[in-house]
TORKOL-4160 file (C-alpha; in steps of 0.2 Angstrom, whole numbers, padded with zeros to 4 digits, m for minus):
252
<pt num="1" X="0471" Y="0761" Z="0339"/>
<pt num="2" X="0463" Y="0761" Z="0356"/>
<pt num="3" X="0472" Y="0751" Z="0369"/>
<pt num="4" X="0457" Y="0741" Z="0375"/>
<pt num="5" X="0439" Y="0737" Z="0372"/>
<pt num="6" X="0427" Y="0730" Z="0385"/>
<pt num="7" X="0414" Y="0719" Z="0378"/>
<pt num="8" X="0398" Y="0716" Z="0387"/>
<pt num="9" X="0385" Y="0703" Z="0383"/>
<pt num="10" X="0367" Y="0705" Z="0390"/>
<pt num="11" X="0351" Y="0696" Z="0390"/>
<pt num="12" X="0337" Y="0699" Z="0403"/>
<pt num="13" X="0348" Y="0707" Z="0415"/>
<pt num="14" X="0338" Y="0722" Z="0421"/>
<pt num="15" X="0342" Y="0718" Z="0439"/>
<pt num="16" X="0361" Y="0719" Z="0436"/>
<pt num="17" X="0366" Y="0728" Z="0420"/>
<pt num="18" X="0367" Y="0745" Z="0428"/>
<pt num="19" X="0379" Y="0739" Z="0441"/>
<pt num="20" X="0390" Y="0730" Z="0428"/>
<pt num="21" X="0391" Y="0746" Z="0417"/>
<pt num="22" X="0395" Y="0757" Z="0432"/>
<pt num="23" X="0409" Y="0746" Z="0437"/>
<pt num="24" X="0417" Y="0747" Z="0420"/>
<pt num="25" X="0416" Y="0766" Z="0419"/>
<pt num="26" X="0423" Y="0768" Z="0436"/>
<pt num="27" X="0439" Y="0759" Z="0430"/>
<pt num="28" X="0455" Y="0770" Z="0432"/>
<pt num="29" X="0467" Y="0769" Z="0418"/>
<pt num="30" X="0481" Y="0779" Z="0410"/>
<pt num="31" X="0473" Y="0774" Z="0393"/>
<pt num="32" X="0457" Y="0777" Z="0384"/>
<pt num="33" X="0445" Y="0762" Z="0382"/>
<pt num="34" X="0429" Y="0758" Z="0373"/>
<pt num="35" X="0414" Y="0749" Z="0379"/>
<pt num="36" X="0404" Y="0738" Z="0367"/>
<pt num="37" X="0387" Y="0732" Z="0373"/>
<pt num="38" X="0377" Y="0719" Z="0364"/>
<pt num="39" X="0359" Y="0716" Z="0371"/>
<pt num="40" X="0352" Y="0700" Z="0364"/>
<pt num="41" X="0335" Y="0707" Z="0361"/>
<pt num="42" X="0330" Y="0706" Z="0380"/>
<pt num="43" X="0312" Y="0703" Z="0385"/>
<pt num="44" X="0313" Y="0714" Z="0400"/>
<pt num="45" X="0319" Y="0732" Z="0402"/>
<pt num="46" X="0338" Y="0728" Z="0400"/>
<pt num="47" X="0339" Y="0738" Z="0384"/>
<pt num="48" X="0331" Y="0753" Z="0391"/>
<pt num="49" X="0342" Y="0753" Z="0406"/>
<pt num="50" X="0357" Y="0752" Z="0395"/>
<pt num="51" X="0352" Y="0766" Z="0384"/>
<pt num="52" X="0347" Y="0777" Z="0399"/>
<pt num="53" X="0364" Y="0774" Z="0407"/>
<pt num="54" X="0374" Y="0778" Z="0391"/>
<pt num="55" X="0364" Y="0793" Z="0387"/>
<pt num="56" X="0367" Y="0800" Z="0405"/>
<pt num="57" X="0386" Y="0797" Z="0404"/>
<pt num="58" X="0397" Y="0812" Z="0402"/>
<pt num="59" X="0407" Y="0803" Z="0388"/>
<pt num="60" X="0394" Y="0795" Z="0377"/>
<pt num="61" X="0407" Y="0792" Z="0363"/>
<pt num="62" X="0415" Y="0779" Z="0374"/>
<pt num="63" X="0400" Y="0767" Z="0371"/>
<pt num="64" X="0395" Y="0758" Z="0356"/>
<pt num="65" X="0378" Y="0749" Z="0357"/>
<pt num="66" X="0372" Y="0734" Z="0347"/>
<pt num="67" X="0353" Y="0734" Z="0348"/>
<pt num="68" X="0347" Y="0723" Z="0333"/>
<pt num="69" X="0330" Y="0715" Z="0336"/>
<pt num="70" X="0337" Y="0698" Z="0334"/>
<pt num="71" X="0342" Y="0685" Z="0347"/>
<pt num="72" X="0359" Y="0678" Z="0342"/>
<pt num="73" X="0364" Y="0667" Z="0357"/>
<pt num="74" X="0380" Y="0669" Z="0366"/>
<pt num="75" X="0392" Y="0662" Z="0353"/>
<pt num="76" X="0386" Y="0674" Z="0339"/>
<pt num="77" X="0385" Y="0688" Z="0351"/>
<pt num="78" X="0403" Y="0685" Z="0356"/>
<pt num="79" X="0408" Y="0684" Z="0337"/>
<pt num="80" X="0399" Y="0700" Z="0333"/>
<pt num="81" X="0407" Y="0710" Z="0346"/>
<pt num="82" X="0425" Y="0704" Z="0344"/>
<pt num="83" X="0424" Y="0707" Z="0325"/>
<pt num="84" X="0420" Y="0725" Z="0329"/>
<pt num="85" X="0435" Y="0727" Z="0340"/>
<pt num="86" X="0450" Y="0737" Z="0333"/>
<pt num="87" X="0459" Y="0738" Z="0350"/>
<pt num="88" X="0475" Y="0730" Z="0355"/>
<pt num="89" X="0467" Y="0721" Z="0370"/>
<pt num="90" X="0449" Y="0715" Z="0373"/>
<pt num="91" X="0441" Y="0713" Z="0390"/>
<pt num="92" X="0425" Y="0703" Z="0393"/>
<pt num="93" X="0412" Y="0703" Z="0406"/>
<pt num="94" X="0394" Y="0697" Z="0406"/>
<pt num="95" X="0381" Y="0710" Z="0410"/>
<pt num="96" X="0376" Y="0701" Z="0426"/>
<pt num="97" X="0393" Y="0702" Z="0434"/>
<pt num="98" X="0403" Y="0717" Z="0440"/>
<pt num="99" X="0421" Y="0723" Z="0444"/>
<pt num="100" X="0426" Y="0728" Z="0461"/>
<pt num="101" X="0444" Y="0734" Z="0459"/>
<pt num="102" X="0445" Y="0751" Z="0450"/>
<pt num="103" X="0463" Y="0747" Z="0444"/>
<pt num="104" X="0459" Y="0730" Z="0437"/>
<pt num="105" X="0460" Y="0734" Z="0419"/>
<pt num="106" X="0476" Y="0744" Z="0421"/>
<pt num="107" X="0484" Y="0730" Z="0430"/>
<pt num="108" X="0479" Y="0717" Z="0417"/>
<pt num="109" X="0485" Y="0728" Z="0402"/>
<pt num="110" X="0501" Y="0732" Z="0412"/>
<pt num="111" X="0504" Y="0713" Z="0414"/>
<pt num="112" X="0501" Y="0709" Z="0396"/>
<pt num="113" X="0512" Y="0723" Z="0390"/>
<pt num="114" X="0526" Y="0717" Z="0401"/>
<pt num="115" X="0524" Y="0698" Z="0397"/>
<pt num="116" X="0522" Y="0695" Z="0378"/>
<pt num="117" X="0522" Y="0676" Z="0380"/>
<pt num="118" X="0505" Y="0677" Z="0389"/>
<pt num="119" X="0489" Y="0680" Z="0379"/>
<pt num="120" X="0476" Y="0680" Z="0393"/>
<pt num="121" X="0475" Y="0688" Z="0410"/>
<pt num="122" X="0461" Y="0684" Z="0423"/>
<pt num="123" X="0459" Y="0687" Z="0441"/>
<pt num="124" X="0452" Y="0679" Z="0457"/>
<pt num="125" X="0433" Y="0683" Z="0461"/>
<pt num="126" X="0419" Y="0682" Z="0473"/>
<pt num="127" X="0405" Y="0670" Z="0469"/>
<pt num="128" X="0388" Y="0679" Z="0470"/>
<pt num="129" X="0373" Y="0668" Z="0474"/>
<pt num="130" X="0356" Y="0670" Z="0467"/>
<pt num="131" X="0350" Y="0676" Z="0484"/>
<pt num="132" X="0362" Y="0690" Z="0484"/>
<pt num="133" X="0374" Y="0682" Z="0496"/>
<pt num="134" X="0393" Y="0679" Z="0494"/>
<pt num="135" X="0398" Y="0661" Z="0497"/>
<pt num="136" X="0407" Y="0658" Z="0508"/>
<pt num="137" X="0406" Y="0674" Z="0517"/>
<pt num="138" X="0422" Y="0684" Z="0516"/>
<pt num="139" X="0430" Y="0670" Z="0505"/>
<pt num="140" X="0435" Y="0672" Z="0486"/>
<pt num="141" X="0440" Y="0660" Z="0472"/>
<pt num="142" X="0458" Y="0659" Z="0468"/>
<pt num="143" X="0467" Y="0650" Z="0455"/>
<pt num="144" X="0468" Y="0631" Z="0454"/>
<pt num="145" X="0482" Y="0633" Z="0441"/>
<pt num="146" X="0489" Y="0650" Z="0439"/>
<pt num="147" X="0498" Y="0647" Z="0423"/>
<pt num="148" X="0487" Y="0637" Z="0411"/>
<pt num="149" X="0494" Y="0628" Z="0395"/>
<pt num="150" X="0484" Y="0620" Z="0381"/>
<pt num="151" X="0486" Y="0603" Z="0389"/>
<pt num="152" X="0479" Y="0610" Z="0406"/>
<pt num="153" X="0464" Y="0618" Z="0398"/>
<pt num="154" X="0458" Y="0601" Z="0390"/>
<pt num="155" X="0455" Y="0595" Z="0408"/>
<pt num="156" X="0445" Y="0610" Z="0414"/>
<pt num="157" X="0443" Y="0628" Z="0411"/>
<pt num="158" X="0457" Y="0635" Z="0421"/>
<pt num="159" X="0454" Y="0653" Z="0418"/>
<pt num="160" X="0448" Y="0665" Z="0431"/>
<pt num="161" X="0436" Y="0680" Z="0431"/>
<pt num="162" X="0436" Y="0694" Z="0419"/>
<pt num="163" X="0447" Y="0689" Z="0405"/>
<pt num="164" X="0458" Y="0702" Z="0396"/>
<pt num="165" X="0466" Y="0695" Z="0381"/>
<pt num="166" X="0476" Y="0700" Z="0365"/>
<pt num="167" X="0466" Y="0705" Z="0350"/>
<pt num="168" X="0471" Y="0692" Z="0337"/>
<pt num="169" X="0461" Y="0701" Z="0323"/>
<pt num="170" X="0461" Y="0690" Z="0308"/>
<pt num="171" X="0466" Y="0674" Z="0317"/>
<pt num="172" X="0449" Y="0674" Z="0325"/>
<pt num="173" X="0441" Y="0668" Z="0308"/>
<pt num="174" X="0449" Y="0651" Z="0312"/>
<pt num="175" X="0438" Y="0650" Z="0327"/>
<pt num="176" X="0422" Y="0657" Z="0319"/>
<pt num="177" X="0423" Y="0644" Z="0305"/>
<pt num="178" X="0426" Y="0629" Z="0317"/>
<pt num="179" X="0410" Y="0619" Z="0318"/>
<pt num="180" X="0414" Y="0614" Z="0336"/>
<pt num="181" X="0413" Y="0633" Z="0341"/>
<pt num="182" X="0394" Y="0634" Z="0339"/>
<pt num="183" X="0390" Y="0618" Z="0347"/>
<pt num="184" X="0402" Y="0619" Z="0362"/>
<pt num="185" X="0391" Y="0622" Z="0377"/>
<pt num="186" X="0404" Y="0632" Z="0387"/>
<pt num="187" X="0408" Y="0645" Z="0374"/>
<pt num="188" X="0421" Y="0653" Z="0386"/>
<pt num="189" X="0430" Y="0637" Z="0388"/>
<pt num="190" X="0432" Y="0634" Z="0369"/>
<pt num="191" X="0437" Y="0652" Z="0367"/>
<pt num="192" X="0450" Y="0650" Z="0380"/>
<pt num="193" X="0457" Y="0634" Z="0372"/>
<pt num="194" X="0458" Y="0643" Z="0355"/>
<pt num="195" X="0467" Y="0658" Z="0363"/>
<pt num="196" X="0480" Y="0647" Z="0372"/>
<pt num="197" X="0486" Y="0640" Z="0356"/>
<pt num="198" X="0494" Y="0658" Z="0354"/>
<pt num="199" X="0501" Y="0660" Z="0371"/>
<pt num="200" X="0499" Y="0656" Z="0390"/>
<pt num="201" X="0485" Y="0661" Z="0402"/>
<pt num="202" X="0488" Y="0669" Z="0419"/>
<pt num="203" X="0476" Y="0668" Z="0433"/>
<pt num="204" X="0481" Y="0681" Z="0446"/>
<pt num="205" X="0480" Y="0675" Z="0464"/>
<pt num="206" X="0484" Y="0692" Z="0472"/>
<pt num="207" X="0466" Y="0699" Z="0474"/>
<pt num="208" X="0448" Y="0697" Z="0469"/>
<pt num="209" X="0443" Y="0710" Z="0456"/>
<pt num="210" X="0425" Y="0707" Z="0454"/>
<pt num="211" X="0409" Y="0697" Z="0457"/>
<pt num="212" X="0403" Y="0682" Z="0446"/>
<pt num="213" X="0385" Y="0680" Z="0448"/>
<pt num="214" X="0376" Y="0663" Z="0449"/>
<pt num="215" X="0358" Y="0668" Z="0445"/>
<pt num="216" X="0350" Y="0651" Z="0444"/>
<pt num="217" X="0342" Y="0656" Z="0427"/>
<pt num="218" X="0357" Y="0655" Z="0416"/>
<pt num="219" X="0362" Y="0643" Z="0403"/>
<pt num="220" X="0372" Y="0633" Z="0415"/>
<pt num="221" X="0365" Y="0637" Z="0432"/>
<pt num="222" X="0347" Y="0632" Z="0427"/>
<pt num="223" X="0353" Y="0614" Z="0424"/>
<pt num="224" X="0353" Y="0599" Z="0436"/>
<pt num="225" X="0370" Y="0593" Z="0442"/>
<pt num="226" X="0368" Y="0577" Z="0432"/>
<pt num="227" X="0366" Y="0587" Z="0416"/>
<pt num="228" X="0381" Y="0598" Z="0420"/>
<pt num="229" X="0391" Y="0583" Z="0423"/>
<pt num="230" X="0386" Y="0576" Z="0406"/>
<pt num="231" X="0390" Y="0592" Z="0397"/>
<pt num="232" X="0407" Y="0593" Z="0406"/>
<pt num="233" X="0412" Y="0576" Z="0399"/>
<pt num="234" X="0406" Y="0580" Z="0382"/>
<pt num="235" X="0416" Y="0596" Z="0382"/>
<pt num="236" X="0432" Y="0587" Z="0388"/>
<pt num="237" X="0429" Y="0574" Z="0373"/>
<pt num="238" X="0428" Y="0588" Z="0360"/>
<pt num="239" X="0443" Y="0597" Z="0367"/>
<pt num="240" X="0454" Y="0581" Z="0367"/>
<pt num="241" X="0449" Y="0579" Z="0349"/>
<pt num="242" X="0453" Y="0597" Z="0345"/>
<pt num="243" X="0470" Y="0595" Z="0354"/>
<pt num="244" X="0475" Y="0579" Z="0344"/>
<pt num="245" X="0470" Y="0588" Z="0328"/>
<pt num="246" X="0480" Y="0603" Z="0333"/>
<pt num="247" X="0496" Y="0594" Z="0337"/>
<pt num="248" X="0495" Y="0583" Z="0322"/>
<pt num="249" X="0494" Y="0598" Z="0311"/>
<pt num="250" X="0476" Y="0594" Z="0304"/>
<pt num="251" X="0468" Y="0609" Z="0312"/>
<pt num="252" X="0472" Y="0627" Z="0315"/>
């Protein structure tokens, strides 16, 4: 069994996907890891860029590409990739983001190895604007809550950048079969809520390990502030309902 699989979801990221992939293969670890990339039938040259990058890499076997001619959407992409992971840990990064610390995966795996009560490790990050600037210049986002419980995450998605988490294997079927999973707007928030049923989440404040890119064209960044607020309230309502069902034993 491999120690880690990095999963990458990409759609119309021709401007950024090569930087993302480069930042992954530049990671320095004392273990082997795989990279699973799912392009969601992009309309631009993203798929060609991914293929050229992988074909030119010295270790082509490190990569597994999922290039079906179908647009699945973020939830089904996530499900597809995780179902194919056989590793102990999984790390997720979107194809428009990138790592900056070459030892971030090593540090995350070391932390999870040494702290079995934790299920997620994430880090601080830079916020990359659509005009290619960092805001504010020289400043990075650290944790609001460093250790996040199930009750905490109902209020907000208190998980940082670049989640690395334990592979729960068959337990994920409970998530895929939950009808709220496919309708929940912030798929990462709902996914984190599910994971934290099995352990705590840690947001490392020591260093920023990558750039989260706000493109202005994404599912969330393209919405108005009013629409974002409405979505936030609806997500909180669903998670409160999920939490009450969980503590009453009526859901997994």
